[in-house]
N, C-alpha and C positions, 0 to 999 in steps of 0.2 A: 641361574642359567646353567644349562649343561655345558661342560667343558668341551670346546670344539675339538674335533679330531684333526690332528695335524698331519700334513703330507707335503710333498715337494711341489707337486703340480696338480691343479684341479682342472678338469675338462668338463664343459657344459655342452652336451649334445652327443648322442650316440649314433651318428651316421658314419659313412665311410671315412671321412676326414678325422672325426673325433676318435673312432676306434683305432684307426691307423696311428694316430698320435699317441694314444695310450700304449699301443704295442711297442712303438719305437722308444718311447720314454722308459718303459719297463725294461726293455732289453739293454738300455744304457745304464740301468741300475737305479733309476729314479723311482721314488714312491709316488704313485699316481692314482687318483680317484676320478673316475668318470661318472657323471650324473646324467641320467637320461629319464625324461618325464614319462615316456612310454616304454616301448621295447626297442632295442637297437635295430636300426634300419627300418623303422616303421613309417618314416615319412619319405622325403625325396630320394634318399639313398636306396630304399628298397622298393619303391613304386615307380621307378623310371623305366625307360625303354631298354636299357642295357647296352647302349652303344659305347664302344671303347675306341674312340677315334681321336686322331690328331688333326686330320684334314678339316679345313674350314674354320679353325680356331683363330680368334683374335691374336695378333702377334704378341701381345702381353702375356697370353696364356701358354704360348707354345713351349717356352722353356720348362714350365711345370708339366705340361702334357708329355714332353719327350722324356723327362725323368720318370714320370709315372709309367710310361710305356715299358721301360726297362723293368720296373717292379712288377707289372702285370705278367711279364714273361717269366718272372721268378716266383710267382705266387706259391707254387707247390713247395718250394724250399722255404719260403717265408712263413706260410701259415698252414701248410699241409694239404691244400686243395687248390685246384685251378679255377674254382668258381665258374666252371664251364666256359672259360675264356678260350676263344678260337680266333685265329688270325685269318679271317675270310677275305680281308680287304674291305675298304669302304668306297662305294661307288656313288658319286654325287652327280645327279642328273640335271641337265638343262633342257627346258621346254621351249626356249626361244633363243634367238640370236643374242639378245641382250644378256640372258642368263649364261650363255656360252662364253660371252666376253668376260663376264664376272669370274667364271672358272679360269679362264686363261690369265686374267690379271693376278689371280691368287698364286700362280706358278712362281712369281717373283718372291712372294712371302715364303713359300715352301723352300725355294732354293736358299734363301738367306738363313733358314733354320735347318738345313740339311735334311729336309723331309722329302722322301721319295714320292713323287706324284707323276702320274701319266695322264695326258690329255687325249681323249678318245673322240674321234669324229664319228659321223653317222655310220659309215661303212664298217668301221672296226667294231662299233657297238652291236650292229646287227650280226656280225660274225661271232662275237663272243657271247652275246646275250640275245638270242633270237626271240625270246619271250617278251622283250620290251615292246611297248606300244609305239605307234607312229608319231606320237606327240613328242617323243624324246629325240633331240637333235644332236646332243653332245654330252660328254661326261668327263669327270676327272676321277682317277682311281688311285687310292693310296693302299698299296699291297700289304703294308704292315699293320693296318688297323683291323678291327674286328668287333666282337661283341662278347658279353658274358651275362650271367644270370644275376640280376640285381638283388634278388631275394637271398642270395648266398653270401655276398661279400661282407657286409657289416657284421653279421653273426659270426662268420669265420674269423674276421679280424678281432672281434671281441673275445672269442674263445682263446685265440692265440695270446692275446694280451693277458687274459686271466691266468693262463698257464705260465706266463712270464712274470707274474706277481702283481699285475694291476688289479685294482678293485673296480669292477664294472657294476654300477648300481642302477638297475632298471626300476621303473615305476617310482622314481625319486625326483620329483620336480623341485627346482630351486624357487623358493618363495621370496627371498630377499638376498641382495648382494651388497656388501659394503667393502670399502677399502680404506685403510689407515695404518700408519706405522709400518709401511712397506709390506703389508699382508692383506690378503683378501679373506673375507668371512662370508660364507654362503650358508644360508639357513634353509633347511629341508625338513620334511616330516621324519626323516631318519636321523635328525640331529644336525648340529652345525659342523661345518668343515672349514679349515683354514689352511692357506698356503701362500707362499710369496709370489707364485706365478699362476695365472689363469688363462686357459685357452677357450676362446669363444668360437665354438663350432656348432652353434645352435640353429643353423639354417635360417629360415625366414625370421625366426625369433631372435636371431643374432643381432638384428637391427635394433631391437628394443634394448638388449644388453649394452650395445655400443652407445646408444643414446643415454643410458643411465650413467655413463662415464664421460658425458659431454661430447660425444661424437655421433650426432644424428646423421643418418643417411636416408635418402629418398627411396626406401625399399618398399616393394609391393609383393603381395603373395601371388604365386603362380600355381595353377592346377592343371598340369598336362593331362590331356585326354588320351587314354590308352585302351587297346583292345587286343584280343588274340582270337585267331580263327580255329576252326576244326582242323585236324591233321589232313594234309593233302600230300601227294607225292613230292618228294624233296627236289626242288629245281632252282630256288633262289639262293645261291651260295653267298654273294656279297651282302654286307650291311648297306642298305640303300638310303641315301638322303637326297634332297632336292634343293637346288639353288632357289632361294626365295622362301623356302620352308613350306609348311602346310601339310606335309605328309612324310613319313619315314617308315621303313619296314625292314624286317629281317626274318628269315625262316630258320627254325632249328631242325636238326636232323630227324627228329620224330615226325616232322611235317607241319606242326603248328606255325603260323605266321604272326609275329608280333607287329602291330601297326600303331603308330602314334600320329597325332596332329591335332591342332586346336586346343581348346581348354574346357575343362569341366567347371564345377562350382565348388566353393569351399569357404569355410569360416575358421581362420586360424585361432580364434578365441576358444574353440571347443576342445581340440581341433577336429574338423570334419571336412572331408572332400568327397565329391561324387562326380562320376563321368556324366556327360550329356548325351542322351540318345540321339538328339538331332545332330550334334557334332560328330558322333560316331558314324552316323549314316553318311554325312558329307565327306568325312575323311575316307571311308571305305570306297566311295565313288571316285575320289581322287586316286586311290590306290589302283582301282580297276582301270582307270585311264592310263596309268603307267604300265600296269601288268594286266592285260586283258584276260589272261587265264584265271584271274581271281573272280571273275563274274560268277555269281551263284555260290561262292564259298561262304559258309555260315560263320558269323561271329559268335563265339560261345561264352565270352566273358569280357567285361570292360571295367576299368578302374581309374583312379586318379590318386594324387598325393599332394602335399603342400611343399613348395620350394619358395625361395625368395628371389626376386628379380630386381636388378638395379638398372637405372636409365641407360647405361652404356653396355649392359648385358655381359659384363665380366665381374668376377667376384672381388671382394675385399680380402686381401691376404697380406698379413704383416703385423708389425707391432703397433699398438695404440700410440697415438701422438699426445695423449693427455695423461696416461696412467702407466707408470713403469711396471713391468711384469705382466701386462695384459697383451695378449696376441689374438688377432682376429683371423677367421677364415670362414666366411659366410657369403650369401648372395650369389650362389653359383648359377643362377638364372637358367636352370633347366639343363645344364650340361656339365655338372660336376662329378658324375659317377666315375668317369675315367680318371679324373684328377685326384680322387680321394686317397689312394695309397701314397702318392708323392706329397700331398698336402700334409699328411700326418708326419712324414719324415722331415719336412721343412719346419713345421711347428716345433718338433722335438729339437731341432738344431737351434732355432731362435730362442727357445726357452732355456736350453742348457748351455749353449755356446754364445748366444747373443748375436749370431750371424748365420747365414746360409750361403752356400756357393750358387744356389739356384737363383737366377735373376728374377726379381719381383717388380721390376720397373712397370709402372702403370697400374699396379694392383693396390697401392696404398690407400688406406682410408682417407688420407689427406686430400685426395681429389674431390672429396665432398666437404672439405673443411669449412666451417663457419666460425664465427667469433665465439669459440668455446674455451672456457677456462679449465685449467687442470682440476681434476677431482681427487679428493683425498689428500 
């Protein structure tokens, strides 16, 4: 058998979280090897909508989102590029009085986490955003939120990690994973690797890895349906969401409008994902109902990717409860892009220090605990 390559920390999965972890670990002086089956950012981290928002998040996610928000503002200093991050604000629309009440109720959550949020009534909305359709009755606005280009983040983090000494190995699938004697042994086509600490940032497939260590979770695959339009004159400045979901959109300065909503199809065993033409049409109709000026605008491309979704729609983040040295961060349920930079910093602290100052209450894999015995 080939002698395993030894390192301090192994990372499985090259999305935003994994690449950020590799960067932070390398800058702390740790020897780290990241293993990615395809290309970095080729699944959920690179195929999402690009929203960089704190508004609307589950209270358990908000401490992570707030920490990540500060890192997004410092991206040029951290990795040499801003990944097209702009603080346009996030405008969440209500189409009924019930949805307006939902936005008003979230103000208490925002205040408890020092998140600036403004509630806008119909008159204020019409004054600020005269292009909104009559179906919109209220909105909440988070001025600090915004958007970025998801195709840029993971590759930029990976490049910065490489420059700091991390080994980022693409097209290197993990074929077997073992634990014993306080070390992990990963088998790959590039040879075996061993380390005392392992970070599970494998997206949907992170559920399979957790299950192999006696920590099964009820994860399903998620294939967000995305599209982009032809360029039109720039008029939609804020990143737009909707209470109750179903459609979200943002416009970039060159004029293209990125729109998401609904789901495509996918097979994680390949892996393969495709957008749905029928869903694309339905979502475009919802977008026109919110912004009537989009009527007649052409969609020029659509796509999807594979993420993992958990029943409570928040991720698993934190240490394994069965296996010392194993740390999880997966199941971001379609809204992990903004969290990625901070998740990497948190995983670095957990791996090297055994603790983090960022509260992770409610994100532990223990919330799905079954009668599992320790592994290894």
